[in-house]
Every structure is written in structure tokens, then in C-alpha cells.
N, C-alpha and C positions, 0 to 999 in steps of 0.2 A: 504493500500500500504506500501511496505517495508520502503521507505525513510521517510514517514510521521511518522510511528511508531518509527523509530530510533530517529527522531528529538525530539519526546516527551521524550524519555528516556535520551537523551543527555542533554536536558535542565532541567531535573528534579533534584531538590536538596533534596527532601524527600528520604532518602536513602532506606527505606523499599519499598516505591512505585517504586523507580527506579529499585531496584533489582527484584521486582515482575513482573513489566512490561517487563523487559529484559528477564526474564525466559519464559514468554509467547511467545516472539518473537523467542527465541532460540528453543523452543519446536516445533514451527510450521514453521520453516525456509523453509522446502521443499514446503510449500503451497504458498509462496509469488511470486508475479509478480514484475518486476522491471521496472519502468518508465524511459526510457532512456532520456526523455525530462525534467525530474525533475530538478529544479533549487534550490540548497541549499542556505540557508541564510548565510550571512557572519558572522563570529565569532565576538562577541562583548565583552562578559565577561564570565568567567568560571561559571559553575553551582554551584561550591562550594562557590562562592561569597555570596550566600544567607546564608551560615552557618559558614563561617570562616572569621576572620579578616585577610586581606591581607596586608603584609608589604614587603618592599624591603628586599632581602635576607640578606644584610649587617645589617639591623635593627632588625632582629629576636633576641629575648632575649636569653641569655645563662642561662640555668636552673641548679640549684644545689639542693642538699638536696632531699626531698621527691618527687619533681617534675621532677627530672633529668631523671629517666627511663620512666615515662609517656610521657614526652616531646619527648624523643627519639622514643618511639613507635608511637607517633602521627606523627612524621616526616616521618616514614615509611608508615603509613596509608595514609598520604597525597600523597606520590608517587604512591601508589596503586590506590587511588581514581583518581588521574590525569591520570593514565594509562587506567583506565576504559573509561574515556571520550575521550582519544586519540583514542582508538580502535573503540569506537562508532562513532567518527567523521570521521575516516577512511571509515566506512561503509556509512555514511550519505553524505559525501562531494564529493565523486568520483563516477560518474555514468558510465553506459555503459561498465562495466568491466565483466569478467567472473564470473559466480556465485560462483566459487571456491574461488575467492577473498573475497567475503562477508562472506562466511563460515569461512574462515581462521581468519578473524578479529572479528567475533562474538565468535569464539572459544577462541581467545585471551582475549576478554572482559570477557568471562565466567571465565577464569583462574584468571583474575584480581579481579573480584567480590569476588571470593573465597579467594584470598590472603587478600583482604581488610577485609573480615569477620574474618579471622584468627587473624589479627593484632588487629581488633576492640575488639574481645573477650578478648585478653590479656590486652588491654587498660582499658576495663571495670572492670577488676580485681583490678585496682588501683582507681576506682571510676570516670573515665573520659570517654568521648566519642569524636568521631571525631568532630572537631569544637571548642573544648575547649582551643586550643592553636592557636596562629597566624601562618600563612603559607605564603610562597612566591608563585608567579605565573610564575616562570621561564619556566616551561614546557608548560604552556598555551601560553606564548609569542612565543615559538618555534612553537606551533600548529598554531597560527595565521599567522606566517611568512611563513608557508608552505601550506596555505589553497588553493592556486591556482596551486599547482604542485604535482601530485602524486609522481613523481620522487624524488623531494626534501623532501616530507613527509616521504617516505620510507627510504631515505638515512639519514636524520637528526634525526628523532624521533625513528625509529626502528633499523636501522642498526648501528647508532652511539649512541644515548642516551641510548637505552636499553642495548647496549653492555657495555657502561660505568657502567650501573647497574650491569652487570655480574662481572666487575672488583671490584666494591665497595662491592658487596655482598660477593664475594670470600675472599677478604682481611679482611672484617668485621668478617667473620666466623673464620678466623685464630686468630684474636685478641680476640674474645669472648671466645675462649677455655680457656683463662687464666683470664677471668673476671667473678668472681663468681656471681656478681650482675645480669649479663645479660645472663648467661649460659643457662637459661631456654628458650632462644630464638633460640638456635642452631637447634633443629629439624624443627622449623617453617621456618627459613631462608634457611635451606638446601632444603626444598620443593620448596621454591620460586626460588632459584638459578637454580635448575634442570629444572623447567618449563620455566624460562625466557630464557633458551637456545633456546627453540622452538620458542619463540617470536622473538628473533633476527633472527632466521632462516627464519621466515615468512617475515620479512622485507627484508632480503637478497633475498629471492625468488621473491618478487614482485618488488623490485628495479631492479633486473636483467631482469625481464619480461618487465618492462617499458623501460629499456635501449634497449632491443632487438626490441620492438615495434617502438621506435623512432629513431633507428639507432645510438644510443650513445654508446661510449665506457664505460665499467665499471669503467674506471679511472676517469670518471666525478664525482665519489664519493668524491674525494679530492677537486675538484672544488667547490662542494656544501658545504663541510666543511669550505673551505676558505671563501665562500660567507657569511655564517651565523655565523661562529665562527672564525673570522680572527686571534685571538690571540692563538688559539689552537695549531697552528704549532710551536709556540715558546716554548712549554713545553714538556719536556721529561716525560714519565709516565710509570709506571709499569702496564702491562696488564695481564689479565687472559687469557693467550695464549691458553691453551687447550680448554677452553669452547668457546672462540672466533673462533677457528678453527672448532670446532663442529657445530658452528652456521653459517658457510659459508665464513668466512674470509680466505684469503690465507696467507701463510707465508710472501710473498712479501708485502702484504698490512700491516701486523703487523709490519714488519721491517720499513716500511715507517712511520707508525703512531708513532713508538717509537723514530724516529729521527725527522728531519725537512722535511716536505713534500711539500715544495715550488717547 
């Protein structure tokens, strides 16, 4: 059954086994049946807890010298690994949805597996692997906080957090063009940025679908941000406007995000 097989992959910390089992599921997606009465288990700890030391974000070490670039790569790998589990949990946690929904988020997970592999290959060139540096669990915390609401999951994790990734990646690319040490990452990050647009678009699509299903206004997006990120409204920020528009945001929403959206 689909949900049981996704559960195995979601909880698997052996990366090669995780990837192999996911590939099997992705290859036979059309053969699956979906048990609408399936009850997912609550989230307790991230699968990477088996392989990474988890620290509060404020306590993560600042690396210099030979470890600076590997630690930077590891931080990107951690985002991509977290994104794999987010997409898998999207498929596992929310039942009785159109088959297209599960296809979309398996496709997203497939992209994230590939991104993780690309970063891991670069990390290996420095003699390191994922798990060799400590990480924080901020994205897992957001995952847990949205485990009971498809609407909040789509709004917070995909429409917001992945869009923040669009901003960060875009401005990182601009900086790296003048950074000889990290310039080798430009082609890789350009691929990730381009594909992440489609990920935000998926979140936008299913957020709006759920709004339509439940009779909610799309404006509830800002209520959800206020609920989970109450300090966000106090900060003005530079946004990757073009890519956010391509991913489903409206100009009015971006204006609101750049100001105070109380």
C-alpha cells in the first residue's frame, strides 16, 4: 500500500536505502491503491537524527579555514535532505486527496533527492559526507507544527519556506559570482533555483485547492504566517520578485510581504 511504503522511506536514515526504496515507489506510482482510512503516525523526531548531531541554530559552530566550504555545502545538503522528508511527509500524512496531489509531491521529492546527491558529490570532494557537521531542526519543527493541517502545511512549508529559499538562492548566486572560492557552485545552484520555482508553484496550487475546498479566502495565507511566524511581519526583506511571481504569488501579496502585513 502506498502510505505504508512512504512511511518506510520517510523514517529511513540509511541514505542509499532511502533513495533506492523511493525510486521503487516512484517507478510504480501508477500501480498503487490509496487507503482513505489510513491513519498516519504523529511526527516525533526527524530521520536525520540517526546520522546528525542536532543543535539549536544559534549554537551551530562558525567554521573557518579548510572546513569553511565543506560546512557551507553541508548546510545546503541539510536543507535538501529536510526537503526530501517534507515532501515524503506531505504524501504520507494527508489522505483522501486527488492522486495528482501525491504525484506532485513525489515528483518534488525526486527533485530533492537529486539536489541532495549533487551537493553530496561536491561535499565528498572535500572528504566529508552528510552527517559530518551538526545541523538544526528548524524545518522539522515547522513540519511538526503543520502535521494536522494540509492548508497550513502548504502555506508555511511550501508557499512560504520554499519561497524564502528562492530568495536566498537568488541572492547567494549574485554574491558567489564574485567569490572565487565558491564559484564552482554556480551551475549547481542555478539548477536548484530553477527547479525550486516549480516546488513553490506546487505549494501554491494545493494551498489554493484546499482554500477552495474549505471555502477560505487566499488571504488566510497571512493569517497562517502570523500564527506560526509572528515576528515575520516586523521585518522588511528583499524578495526574489520575478521567481516568486512565476511560482504563483501576486504583486499585491509581495507588496504586503515587503511591508507590514498586520
